[in-house]
N, CA, C and O atoms as CSV, one atom per row, in Angstrom:
chain,resi,resn,atom,element,x,y,z
A,1,MET,N,N,-5.393,-2.973,-129.761
A,1,MET,CA,C,-6.801,-2.203,-129.211
A,1,MET,C,C,-7.488,-3.343,-127.942
A,1,MET,O,O,-7.293,-4.554,-128.045
A,2,LYS,N,N,-8.173,-2.836,-126.954
A,2,LYS,CA,C,-8.686,-3.926,-126.248
A,2,LYS,C,C,-10.355,-4.033,-126.921
A,2,LYS,O,O,-10.829,-3.186,-127.678
A,3,LYS,N,N,-11.004,-5.149,-126.490
A,3,LYS,CA,C,-12.238,-4.846,-127.350
A,3,LYS,C,C,-13.270,-4.242,-125.598
A,3,LYS,O,O,-12.862,-4.374,-124.444
A,4,PHE,N,N,-14.343,-3.740,-125.967
A,4,PHE,CA,C,-15.031,-3.410,-124.862
A,4,PHE,C,C,-15.574,-4.192,-123.919
A,4,PHE,O,O,-16.111,-3.663,-122.946
A,5,SER,N,N,-15.513,-5.754,-124.071
A,5,SER,CA,C,-15.985,-6.847,-122.683
A,5,SER,C,C,-14.344,-7.104,-121.894
A,5,SER,O,O,-14.179,-7.399,-120.710
A,6,GLU,N,N,-13.396,-6.922,-122.801
A,6,GLU,CA,C,-12.594,-6.578,-121.412
A,6,GLU,C,C,-12.170,-5.493,-120.738
A,6,GLU,O,O,-11.253,-5.449,-119.919
A,7,LEU,N,N,-12.812,-4.686,-121.078
A,7,LEU,CA,C,-12.926,-3.678,-120.058
A,7,LEU,C,C,-13.738,-3.449,-119.231
A,7,LEU,O,O,-13.818,-2.497,-118.454
A,8,LEU,N,N,-14.598,-4.620,-119.413
A,8,LEU,CA,C,-15.917,-4.846,-117.673
A,8,LEU,C,C,-15.208,-5.482,-116.997
A,8,LEU,O,O,-14.292,-6.246,-117.300
A,9,TYR,N,N,-15.930,-4.952,-115.297
A,9,TYR,CA,C,-15.205,-6.029,-114.167
A,9,TYR,C,C,-16.527,-6.895,-113.988
A,9,TYR,O,O,-17.689,-6.535,-114.179
A,10,SER,N,N,-16.175,-7.805,-113.681
A,10,SER,CA,C,-17.412,-9.076,-113.292
A,10,SER,C,C,-16.633,-9.994,-112.111
A,10,SER,O,O,-15.436,-10.221,-111.935
A,11,PRO,N,N,-17.968,-10.470,-111.302
A,11,PRO,CA,C,-17.472,-11.166,-109.887
A,11,PRO,C,C,-16.109,-11.755,-109.902
A,11,PRO,O,O,-15.213,-11.679,-109.061
A,12,GLU,N,N,-16.167,-12.490,-111.299
A,12,GLU,CA,C,-14.604,-13.439,-111.395
A,12,GLU,C,C,-13.540,-12.437,-111.549
A,12,GLU,O,O,-12.389,-12.875,-111.558
A,13,VAL,N,N,-13.706,-11.251,-111.664
A,13,VAL,CA,C,-12.266,-10.394,-112.383
A,13,VAL,C,C,-10.835,-10.861,-110.899
A,13,VAL,O,O,-10.975,-10.796,-109.678
A,14,GLU,N,N,-9.804,-11.224,-111.584
A,14,GLU,CA,C,-8.614,-11.236,-111.818
A,14,GLU,C,C,-7.614,-10.318,-111.067
A,14,GLU,O,O,-6.695,-10.575,-110.289
A,15,ASP,N,N,-8.228,-8.883,-111.687
A,15,ASP,CA,C,-6.907,-7.994,-111.540
A,15,ASP,C,C,-6.980,-7.641,-110.297
A,15,ASP,O,O,-7.988,-7.782,-109.605
A,16,LYS,N,N,-5.598,-7.011,-109.813
A,16,LYS,CA,C,-5.587,-7.225,-108.161
A,16,LYS,C,C,-5.966,-6.156,-107.574
A,16,LYS,O,O,-6.183,-6.131,-106.363
A,17,LEU,N,N,-6.158,-4.647,-108.715
A,17,LEU,CA,C,-6.627,-3.856,-108.116
A,17,LEU,C,C,-8.237,-4.136,-107.891
A,17,LEU,O,O,-8.905,-3.749,-106.933
A,18,ALA,N,N,-8.653,-4.851,-108.940
A,18,ALA,CA,C,-10.203,-4.862,-109.288
A,18,ALA,C,C,-10.920,-5.619,-107.887
A,18,ALA,O,O,-11.925,-5.195,-107.315
A,19,ILE,N,N,-10.012,-7.031,-107.443
A,19,ILE,CA,C,-10.402,-7.736,-106.524
A,19,ILE,C,C,-10.568,-6.706,-105.344
A,19,ILE,O,O,-11.588,-7.040,-104.741
A,20,SER,N,N,-10.195,-5.972,-104.956
A,20,SER,CA,C,-10.619,-5.172,-103.729
A,20,SER,C,C,-11.860,-4.569,-103.648
A,20,SER,O,O,-12.627,-4.528,-102.687
A,21,LYS,N,N,-11.997,-4.028,-104.946
A,21,LYS,CA,C,-13.020,-3.031,-104.969
A,21,LYS,C,C,-14.648,-4.028,-105.463
A,21,LYS,O,O,-15.794,-3.602,-105.609
A,22,ARG,N,N,-14.182,-5.217,-105.587
A,22,ARG,CA,C,-15.238,-5.900,-105.909
A,22,ARG,C,C,-16.564,-5.818,-105.382
A,22,ARG,O,O,-17.540,-5.630,-106.109
A,23,GLU,N,N,-16.657,-5.998,-103.741
A,23,GLU,CA,C,-17.580,-6.402,-103.271
A,23,GLU,C,C,-18.639,-5.093,-103.234
A,23,GLU,O,O,-19.865,-5.158,-103.322
A,24,SER,N,N,-17.869,-3.968,-103.087
A,24,SER,CA,C,-18.646,-2.209,-103.256
A,24,SER,C,C,-18.671,-2.170,-104.594
A,24,SER,O,O,-19.454,-1.282,-104.930
A,25,HIS,N,N,-18.130,-2.774,-105.644
A,25,HIS,CA,C,-18.877,-2.079,-107.152
A,25,HIS,C,C,-19.321,-3.180,-107.670
A,25,HIS,O,O,-20.150,-2.879,-108.528
A,26,THR,N,N,-19.178,-4.450,-107.578
A,26,THR,CA,C,-20.321,-5.559,-108.471
A,26,THR,C,C,-21.990,-5.017,-108.049
A,26,THR,O,O,-22.511,-4.981,-106.934
A,27,PRO,N,N,-22.407,-4.734,-109.024
A,27,PRO,CA,C,-23.624,-4.419,-108.812
A,27,PRO,C,C,-24.528,-5.786,-108.423
A,27,PRO,O,O,-24.341,-6.917,-108.870
A,28,ARG,N,N,-25.622,-5.336,-107.409
A,28,ARG,CA,C,-26.246,-7.019,-106.566
A,28,ARG,C,C,-27.678,-7.022,-107.863
A,28,ARG,O,O,-28.113,-5.994,-108.384
A,29,ILE,N,N,-28.016,-7.961,-108.053
A,29,ILE,CA,C,-29.373,-8.339,-108.768
A,29,ILE,C,C,-30.581,-9.370,-107.825
A,29,ILE,O,O,-30.369,-10.546,-107.531
A,30,GLU,N,N,-31.794,-8.623,-107.479
A,30,GLU,CA,C,-32.784,-9.479,-107.001
A,30,GLU,C,C,-33.533,-9.458,-108.134
A,30,GLU,O,O,-33.969,-8.632,-108.936
A,31,ALA,N,N,-33.546,-10.825,-107.912
A,31,ALA,CA,C,-35.034,-11.185,-109.375
A,31,ALA,C,C,-34.901,-12.697,-108.749
A,31,ALA,O,O,-33.962,-13.294,-108.223
A,32,PRO,N,N,-36.810,-13.188,-109.158
A,32,PRO,CA,C,-36.864,-14.240,-109.161
A,32,PRO,C,C,-35.557,-14.968,-110.080
A,32,PRO,O,O,-34.769,-14.475,-110.888
A,33,LYS,N,N,-35.741,-16.482,-109.508
A,33,LYS,CA,C,-35.007,-17.530,-110.259
A,33,LYS,C,C,-36.243,-17.779,-111.477
A,33,LYS,O,O,-36.038,-17.897,-112.685
A,34,GLU,N,N,-37.132,-17.805,-111.004
A,34,GLU,CA,C,-38.317,-18.880,-111.907
A,34,GLU,C,C,-39.296,-17.545,-112.347
A,34,GLU,O,O,-38.995,-16.475,-111.818
A,35,VAL,N,N,-40.072,-17.557,-112.979
A,35,VAL,CA,C,-40.901,-16.659,-113.675
A,35,VAL,C,C,-42.215,-17.350,-114.550
A,35,VAL,O,O,-42.166,-18.450,-115.099
A,36,LYS,N,N,-43.186,-16.593,-114.541
A,36,LYS,CA,C,-44.214,-17.329,-115.314
A,36,LYS,C,C,-44.486,-16.361,-116.967
A,36,LYS,O,O,-45.070,-15.285,-117.102
A,37,ALA,N,N,-44.005,-16.985,-117.744
A,37,ALA,CA,C,-44.438,-16.361,-119.280
A,37,ALA,C,C,-45.286,-15.389,-119.515
A,37,ALA,O,O,-46.513,-15.457,-119.592
A,38,GLY,N,N,-44.245,-14.027,-119.682
A,38,GLY,CA,C,-45.547,-12.939,-119.619
A,38,GLY,C,C,-46.114,-12.218,-118.982
A,38,GLY,O,O,-46.822,-11.292,-119.375
A,39,GLU,N,N,-45.745,-12.736,-117.227
A,39,GLU,CA,C,-46.206,-11.957,-116.350
A,39,GLU,C,C,-45.193,-11.123,-115.579
A,39,GLU,O,O,-44.228,-11.673,-115.047
A,40,PRO,N,N,-45.425,-9.561,-115.493
A,40,PRO,CA,C,-44.739,-8.775,-114.953
A,40,PRO,C,C,-44.086,-9.092,-113.618
A,40,PRO,O,O,-44.813,-9.332,-112.653
A,41,PHE,N,N,-42.665,-9.111,-113.489
A,41,PHE,CA,C,-42.078,-8.929,-112.242
A,41,PHE,C,C,-41.123,-7.769,-111.946
A,41,PHE,O,O,-41.111,-6.699,-112.553
A,42,THR,N,N,-40.303,-8.131,-110.906
A,42,THR,CA,C,-39.510,-6.920,-110.304
A,42,THR,C,C,-38.122,-7.258,-110.317
A,42,THR,O,O,-37.692,-8.284,-109.790
A,43,VAL,N,N,-37.510,-6.534,-110.827
A,43,VAL,CA,C,-35.756,-6.431,-110.697
A,43,VAL,C,C,-34.955,-5.172,-110.394
A,43,VAL,O,O,-34.707,-4.165,-111.058
A,44,ARG,N,N,-34.613,-5.599,-109.080
A,44,ARG,CA,C,-33.859,-4.332,-108.217
A,44,ARG,C,C,-32.194,-4.403,-108.480
A,44,ARG,O,O,-31.594,-5.438,-108.187
A,45,VAL,N,N,-31.685,-3.576,-108.888
A,45,VAL,CA,C,-30.068,-3.523,-109.087
A,45,VAL,C,C,-29.439,-2.502,-107.764
A,45,VAL,O,O,-30.247,-1.658,-107.377
A,46,TYR,N,N,-28.780,-2.509,-107.422
A,46,TYR,CA,C,-28.332,-2.020,-106.334
A,46,TYR,C,C,-26.474,-2.223,-106.033
A,46,TYR,O,O,-26.032,-3.296,-106.445
A,47,VAL,N,N,-25.820,-1.617,-105.606
A,47,VAL,CA,C,-24.256,-1.253,-104.994
A,47,VAL,C,C,-24.383,-1.160,-103.258
A,47,VAL,O,O,-25.231,-0.492,-102.666
A,48,GLN,N,N,-23.571,-1.804,-102.767
A,48,GLN,CA,C,-23.647,-1.696,-101.254
A,48,GLN,C,C,-22.193,-1.280,-100.973
A,48,GLN,O,O,-21.159,-1.648,-101.531
A,49,GLY,N,N,-22.457,-0.090,-99.583
A,49,GLY,CA,C,-21.143,0.036,-99.122
A,49,GLY,C,C,-20.034,1.147,-100.006
A,49,GLY,O,O,-18.864,1.449,-99.769
A,50,HIS,N,N,-20.734,1.465,-100.818
A,50,HIS,CA,C,-19.955,2.461,-101.874
A,50,HIS,C,C,-20.278,4.048,-101.872
A,50,HIS,O,O,-21.439,4.433,-102.009
A,51,PRO,N,N,-19.499,4.703,-101.756
A,51,PRO,CA,C,-19.532,5.904,-101.257
A,51,PRO,C,C,-20.854,7.017,-102.686
A,51,PRO,O,O,-20.889,6.870,-103.908
A,52,ASN,N,N,-21.543,7.813,-101.972
A,52,ASN,CA,C,-22.155,8.627,-103.352
A,52,ASN,C,C,-22.076,10.045,-103.223
A,52,ASN,O,O,-22.937,10.859,-102.890
A,53,THR,N,N,-20.771,10.202,-103.577
A,53,THR,CA,C,-20.265,12.097,-103.830
A,53,THR,C,C,-20.099,12.000,-105.142
A,53,THR,O,O,-20.026,11.098,-105.977
A,54,VAL,N,N,-20.042,13.631,-105.097
A,54,VAL,CA,C,-19.810,13.846,-106.482
A,54,VAL,C,C,-18.877,13.528,-107.100
A,54,VAL,O,O,-18.941,13.451,-108.327
A,55,GLN,N,N,-17.356,13.160,-106.170
A,55,GLN,CA,C,-15.969,12.789,-106.645
A,55,GLN,C,C,-16.180,10.980,-106.793
A,55,GLN,O,O,-15.365,10.274,-107.387
A,56,HIS,N,N,-17.316,10.507,-106.187
A,56,HIS,CA,C,-16.949,9.039,-106.612
A,56,HIS,C,C,-18.634,8.571,-106.061
A,56,HIS,O,O,-19.302,8.792,-105.052
A,57,SER,N,N,-18.780,8.032,-106.983
A,57,SER,CA,C,-20.347,7.659,-106.771
A,57,SER,C,C,-20.721,6.853,-108.289
A,57,SER,O,O,-20.022,7.044,-109.284
A,58,PHE,N,N,-21.774,6.047,-108.297
A,58,PHE,CA,C,-22.761,5.391,-109.445
A,58,PHE,C,C,-23.318,6.050,-110.125
A,58,PHE,O,O,-24.441,6.369,-109.736
A,59,ARG,N,N,-22.816,6.630,-111.564
A,59,ARG,CA,C,-23.563,6.991,-112.342
A,59,ARG,C,C,-25.146,6.716,-113.127
A,59,ARG,O,O,-26.136,7.416,-113.344
A,60,TRP,N,N,-24.835,5.604,-113.339
A,60,TRP,CA,C,-25.886,4.590,-113.653
A,60,TRP,C,C,-25.929,3.082,-113.964
A,60,TRP,O,O,-24.919,2.444,-114.261
A,61,PHE,N,N,-27.330,2.485,-113.863
A,61,PHE,CA,C,-27.651,0.875,-114.408
A,61,PHE,C,C,-28.096,0.861,-115.346
A,61,PHE,O,O,-28.950,1.640,-115.769
A,62,GLU,N,N,-27.601,-0.056,-115.895
A,62,GLU,CA,C,-28.450,-0.754,-117.109
A,62,GLU,C,C,-28.695,-2.174,-116.939
A,62,GLU,O,O,-28.021,-2.877,-116.187
A,63,LEU,N,N,-29.736,-2.624,-117.694
A,63,LEU,CA,C,-30.064,-3.999,-117.119
A,63,LEU,C,C,-30.235,-4.551,-119.009
A,63,LEU,O,O,-30.749,-3.833,-119.867
A,64,TYR,N,N,-29.760,-5.712,-119.222
A,64,TYR,CA,C,-29.593,-6.364,-120.466
A,64,TYR,C,C,-30.492,-7.772,-119.813
A,64,TYR,O,O,-30.769,-8.130,-118.668
A,65,PHE,N,N,-30.745,-8.282,-121.071
A,65,PHE,CA,C,-31.124,-10.052,-121.274
A,65,PHE,C,C,-30.583,-10.567,-122.187
A,65,PHE,O,O,-30.330,-9.971,-123.234
A,66,TYR,N,N,-30.256,-11.992,-121.917
A,66,TYR,CA,C,-29.576,-12.811,-123.426
A,66,TYR,C,C,-30.587,-13.864,-122.880
A,66,TYR,O,O,-30.617,-14.374,-121.760
A,67,GLU,N,N,-31.832,-14.166,-124.503
A,67,GLU,CA,C,-32.634,-15.016,-124.496
A,67,GLU,C,C,-32.281,-15.985,-124.881
A,67,GLU,O,O,-31.450,-15.731,-125.753
A,68,GLU,N,N,-32.431,-17.299,-124.741
A,68,GLU,CA,C,-32.279,-18.505,-125.271
A,68,GLU,C,C,-33.101,-18.893,-126.411
A,68,GLU,O,O,-34.326,-19.001,-126.473
A,69,GLY,N,N,-32.090,-19.108,-127.424
A,69,GLY,CA,C,-32.679,-19.439,-128.616
A,69,GLY,C,C,-32.763,-17.886,-129.572
A,69,GLY,O,O,-33.483,-17.798,-130.566
A,70,ARG,N,N,-32.099,-16.999,-129.181
A,70,ARG,CA,C,-32.371,-15.700,-129.742
A,70,ARG,C,C,-31.377,-15.723,-130.417
A,70,ARG,O,O,-30.356,-16.218,-129.940
A,71,GLU,N,N,-31.383,-15.284,-131.498
A,71,GLU,CA,C,-30.500,-15.029,-132.859
A,71,GLU,C,C,-29.503,-14.041,-132.407
A,71,GLU,O,O,-28.355,-14.417,-132.168
A,72,PHE,N,N,-29.870,-12.732,-132.263
A,72,PHE,CA,C,-29.259,-11.747,-131.495
A,72,PHE,C,C,-29.319,-11.036,-130.134
A,72,PHE,O,O,-30.083,-10.200,-129.651
A,73,ASN,N,N,-28.575,-11.475,-129.837
A,73,ASN,CA,C,-28.240,-11.110,-128.177
A,73,ASN,C,C,-27.440,-9.873,-127.858
A,73,ASN,O,O,-26.577,-9.610,-128.695
A,74,PRO,N,N,-27.548,-8.990,-126.741
A,74,PRO,CA,C,-28.549,-9.340,-125.578
A,74,PRO,C,C,-29.743,-8.255,-126.428
A,74,PRO,O,O,-29.773,-7.633,-127.490
A,75,ILE,N,N,-30.678,-8.479,-125.212
A,75,ILE,CA,C,-31.594,-7.387,-125.357
A,75,ILE,C,C,-31.401,-5.751,-124.841
A,75,ILE,O,O,-30.242,-5.656,-124.436
A,76,PHE,N,N,-31.910,-4.809,-124.746
A,76,PHE,CA,C,-31.652,-4.106,-124.380
A,76,PHE,C,C,-32.996,-3.776,-123.105
A,76,PHE,O,O,-34.030,-3.261,-123.529
A,77,ILE,N,N,-32.904,-4.049,-121.839
A,77,ILE,CA,C,-34.319,-3.227,-121.087
A,77,ILE,C,C,-34.130,-2.107,-120.754
A,77,ILE,O,O,-34.762,-1.299,-121.433
A,78,ALA,N,N,-33.365,-1.586,-119.786
A,78,ALA,CA,C,-33.743,-0.121,-119.526
A,78,ALA,C,C,-32.045,0.135,-118.650
A,78,ALA,O,O,-31.105,-0.595,-118.337
A,79,ARG,N,N,-32.456,1.908,-118.501
A,79,ARG,CA,C,-31.057,2.465,-118.070
A,79,ARG,C,C,-31.753,3.317,-117.239
A,79,ARG,O,O,-32.693,3.991,-117.659
A,80,ALA,N,N,-31.217,3.356,-115.638
A,80,ALA,CA,C,-31.558,4.317,-114.722
A,80,ALA,C,C,-30.337,5.316,-114.371
A,80,ALA,O,O,-29.389,4.923,-113.690
A,81,GLY,N,N,-30.421,6.690,-114.901
A,81,GLY,CA,C,-29.423,7.392,-114.209
A,81,GLY,C,C,-29.553,7.968,-112.823
A,81,GLY,O,O,-30.608,8.218,-112.238
A,82,LEU,N,N,-28.190,8.159,-112.337
A,82,LEU,CA,C,-28.289,8.134,-110.778
A,82,LEU,C,C,-27.416,9.458,-110.445
A,82,LEU,O,O,-26.356,9.468,-111.071
A,83,THR,N,N,-27.586,10.396,-109.740
A,83,THR,CA,C,-27.230,12.016,-109.713
A,83,THR,C,C,-26.603,11.234,-107.742
A,83,THR,O,O,-27.342,10.755,-106.882
A,84,PRO,N,N,-25.112,11.412,-107.690
A,84,PRO,CA,C,-24.800,11.382,-106.533
A,84,PRO,C,C,-25.301,12.745,-105.495
A,84,PRO,O,O,-25.737,13.878,-105.701
A,85,GLU,N,N,-24.942,11.867,-104.216
A,85,GLU,CA,C,-25.618,12.820,-103.400
A,85,GLU,C,C,-27.350,12.600,-103.472
A,85,GLU,O,O,-27.980,12.324,-102.451
A,86,ILE,N,N,-27.787,12.705,-104.353
A,86,ILE,CA,C,-29.246,12.568,-104.255
A,86,ILE,C,C,-29.934,11.511,-103.882
A,86,ILE,O,O,-30.318,11.188,-102.758
A,87,SER,N,N,-30.085,10.907,-105.075
A,87,SER,CA,C,-30.442,9.337,-106.029
A,87,SER,C,C,-29.689,8.381,-104.972
A,87,SER,O,O,-28.518,8.539,-104.629
A,88,GLU,N,N,-30.460,7.467,-104.557
A,88,GLU,CA,C,-29.911,6.219,-103.786
A,88,GLU,C,C,-29.335,5.278,-105.447
A,88,GLU,O,O,-29.495,5.392,-106.662
A,89,GLN,N,N,-28.642,4.404,-104.497
A,89,GLN,CA,C,-27.661,3.968,-105.635
A,89,GLN,C,C,-28.201,2.793,-105.630
A,89,GLN,O,O,-27.567,1.960,-104.981
A,90,GLU,N,N,-29.372,2.353,-106.243
A,90,GLU,CA,C,-30.247,1.549,-106.448
A,90,GLU,C,C,-31.958,1.921,-107.343
A,90,GLU,O,O,-32.865,2.704,-107.059
A,91,ALA,N,N,-31.784,0.994,-108.404
A,91,ALA,CA,C,-32.891,0.883,-109.098
A,91,ALA,C,C,-33.627,-0.408,-109.151
A,91,ALA,O,O,-33.142,-1.501,-108.860
A,92,SER,N,N,-35.364,-0.085,-109.721
A,92,SER,CA,C,-35.958,-1.588,-110.019
A,92,SER,C,C,-36.658,-1.258,-110.960
A,92,SER,O,O,-37.259,-0.184,-110.947
A,93,PHE,N,N,-36.727,-2.111,-111.971
A,93,PHE,CA,C,-37.522,-2.432,-113.381
A,93,PHE,C,C,-38.459,-3.404,-112.930
A,93,PHE,O,O,-38.316,-4.148,-111.960
A,94,LYS,N,N,-39.608,-3.329,-113.849
A,94,LYS,CA,C,-40.494,-4.124,-113.720
A,94,LYS,C,C,-40.575,-4.859,-115.325
A,94,LYS,O,O,-40.808,-4.215,-116.348
A,95,ILE,N,N,-40.397,-5.918,-115.287
A,95,ILE,CA,C,-39.956,-6.444,-116.858
A,95,ILE,C,C,-40.792,-7.770,-117.087
A,95,ILE,O,O,-41.040,-8.240,-115.977
A,96,LYS,N,N,-41.440,-8.732,-118.323
A,96,LYS,CA,C,-41.391,-9.453,-118.279
A,96,LYS,C,C,-40.637,-10.179,-119.386
A,96,LYS,O,O,-39.851,-9.682,-120.192
A,97,LEU,N,N,-41.012,-11.404,-119.276
A,97,LEU,CA,C,-40.042,-12.422,-119.853
A,97,LEU,C,C,-40.925,-13.624,-120.543
A,97,LEU,O,O,-41.813,-14.143,-119.867
A,98,ASN,N,N,-40.672,-14.081,-121.935
A,98,ASN,CA,C,-41.087,-14.752,-122.701
A,98,ASN,C,C,-40.462,-16.566,-122.621
A,98,ASN,O,O,-41.012,-17.664,-122.550
A,99,LYS,N,N,-39.146,-16.107,-122.675
A,99,LYS,CA,C,-37.982,-17.183,-122.825
A,99,LYS,C,C,-37.278,-17.179,-121.491
A,99,LYS,O,O,-37.268,-16.266,-120.665
A,100,SER,N,N,-36.656,-18.430,-121.421
A,100,SER,CA,C,-35.603,-17.850,-120.127
A,100,SER,C,C,-34.298,-17.869,-120.815
A,100,SER,O,O,-34.092,-18.239,-121.971
A,101,GLY,N,N,-33.210,-17.304,-119.727
A,101,GLY,CA,C,-32.075,-16.532,-120.495
A,101,GLY,C,C,-31.359,-15.976,-118.995
A,101,GLY,O,O,-31.774,-16.393,-117.913
A,102,ILE,N,N,-30.420,-15.146,-119.089
A,102,ILE,CA,C,-29.639,-14.727,-118.463
A,102,ILE,C,C,-29.804,-12.969,-118.214
A,102,ILE,O,O,-29.564,-12.216,-119.158
A,103,LEU,N,N,-30.137,-12.543,-117.163
A,103,LEU,CA,C,-30.232,-11.115,-116.848
A,103,LEU,C,C,-28.899,-10.697,-116.326
A,103,LEU,O,O,-28.250,-11.224,-115.423
A,104,TYR,N,N,-28.528,-9.374,-117.250
A,104,TYR,CA,C,-26.783,-8.907,-116.910
A,104,TYR,C,C,-27.751,-7.236,-116.443
A,104,TYR,O,O,-28.668,-6.536,-116.870
A,105,ALA,N,N,-26.920,-7.289,-115.485
A,105,ALA,CA,C,-27.021,-5.785,-114.680
A,105,ALA,C,C,-25.478,-5.322,-115.030
A,105,ALA,O,O,-24.506,-6.066,-114.893
A,106,LEU,N,N,-25.415,-3.754,-115.579
A,106,LEU,CA,C,-23.985,-3.101,-115.888
A,106,LEU,C,C,-24.056,-2.112,-114.861
A,106,LEU,O,O,-25.159,-2.054,-114.317
A,107,ALA,N,N,-23.172,-1.302,-114.433
A,107,ALA,CA,C,-23.378,0.321,-113.246
A,107,ALA,C,C,-21.952,0.600,-113.659
A,107,ALA,O,O,-21.067,-0.251,-113.752
A,108,TYR,N,N,-21.845,1.787,-113.876
A,108,TYR,CA,C,-20.785,2.812,-114.060
A,108,TYR,C,C,-20.185,3.660,-112.980
A,108,TYR,O,O,-20.548,4.836,-112.951
A,109,CYS,N,N,-19.172,3.170,-111.932
A,109,CYS,CA,C,-18.533,3.950,-110.978
A,109,CYS,C,C,-17.751,5.193,-111.821
A,109,CYS,O,O,-17.014,4.888,-112.759
A,110,ASN,N,N,-17.904,6.302,-111.524
A,110,ASN,CA,C,-17.353,7.480,-112.302
A,110,ASN,C,C,-15.325,7.441,-112.175
A,110,ASN,O,O,-14.443,7.666,-113.003
A,111,LEU,N,N,-15.309,7.069,-110.819
A,111,LEU,CA,C,-13.994,6.315,-110.681
A,111,LEU,C,C,-13.508,4.977,-111.406
A,111,LEU,O,O,-12.582,5.038,-112.216
A,112,HIS,N,N,-14.139,3.768,-111.110
A,112,HIS,CA,C,-13.600,2.656,-111.464
A,112,HIS,C,C,-13.842,1.838,-112.745
A,112,HIS,O,O,-13.301,0.781,-113.070
A,113,GLY,N,N,-14.712,2.506,-113.360
A,113,GLY,CA,C,-15.737,2.003,-114.306
A,113,GLY,C,C,-16.569,1.139,-114.419
A,113,GLY,O,O,-17.324,0.941,-113.468
A,114,VAL,N,N,-16.695,0.319,-115.674
A,114,VAL,CA,C,-18.187,-0.573,-115.499
A,114,VAL,C,C,-18.110,-1.871,-114.909
A,114,VAL,O,O,-17.497,-2.832,-115.374
A,115,TRP,N,N,-18.648,-1.842,-114.052
A,115,TRP,CA,C,-19.051,-3.588,-113.199
A,115,TRP,C,C,-19.776,-4.272,-114.270
A,115,TRP,O,O,-19.964,-3.780,-115.383
A,116,GLU,N,N,-20.271,-5.695,-113.802
A,116,GLU,CA,C,-20.936,-6.188,-114.548
A,116,GLU,C,C,-21.646,-7.487,-113.298
A,116,GLU,O,O,-20.942,-8.108,-112.502
A,117,ASN,N,N,-22.916,-7.607,-113.413
A,117,ASN,CA,C,-23.332,-9.449,-112.645
A,117,ASN,C,C,-23.920,-9.496,-113.299
A,117,ASN,O,O,-24.182,-8.609,-114.112
A,118,ARG,N,N,-24.539,-10.921,-113.196
A,118,ARG,CA,C,-25.693,-11.574,-113.942
A,118,ARG,C,C,-26.589,-12.632,-113.491
A,118,ARG,O,O,-25.973,-13.530,-112.916
A,119,VAL,N,N,-27.894,-12.815,-113.572
A,119,VAL,CA,C,-28.454,-14.172,-112.457
A,119,VAL,C,C,-29.214,-14.732,-114.163
A,119,VAL,O,O,-29.522,-14.058,-115.146
A,120,GLU,N,N,-29.269,-15.651,-114.003
A,120,GLU,CA,C,-30.067,-17.173,-114.541
A,120,GLU,C,C,-31.975,-16.854,-114.174
A,120,GLU,O,O,-32.595,-17.032,-113.126
A,121,ILE,N,N,-32.324,-16.475,-115.163
A,121,ILE,CA,C,-33.953,-16.729,-115.072
A,121,ILE,C,C,-34.234,-17.787,-115.978
A,121,ILE,O,O,-33.770,-18.080,-117.080
A,122,LYS,N,N,-35.225,-18.360,-115.147
A,122,LYS,CA,C,-35.919,-19.727,-115.945
A,122,LYS,C,C,-37.384,-18.899,-116.109
A,122,LYS,O,O,-37.740,-18.043,-115.299
A,123,VAL,N,N,-38.216,-19.317,-117.354
A,123,VAL,CA,C,-39.311,-18.745,-117.342
A,123,VAL,C,C,-40.130,-20.388,-117.698
A,123,VAL,O,O,-39.711,-21.217,-118.506
A,124,VAL,N,N,-41.315,-20.506,-116.875
A,124,VAL,CA,C,-41.950,-21.648,-117.087
A,124,VAL,C,C,-43.499,-21.291,-117.854
A,124,VAL,O,O,-44.268,-22.207,-118.148
């Protein structure tokens, strides 16, 4: 039985089928590399060049944070549900952090599964 983590596709994926889908399925994360503790900032999650039809589209994005020094990680931040053909395949979240860590975005394609990407954020 596979662990759930083995079912996620990431930018480093080596599965031949997934490599061809990497560019249009890996969620992009726009966020500052450095933020001030406790000050809100915007994180944008989106996919590029992907169909947005009922038959083939992204249905949700989720955002998680791995906080340095925290015993139990990750912290669930938010989820955005997407409706094919109507919603754009992007979402923005306003968040604030008190410690540095890694921000993870998950994106679910109804045909090709769950895709993951991540960025480090330094809190000063």
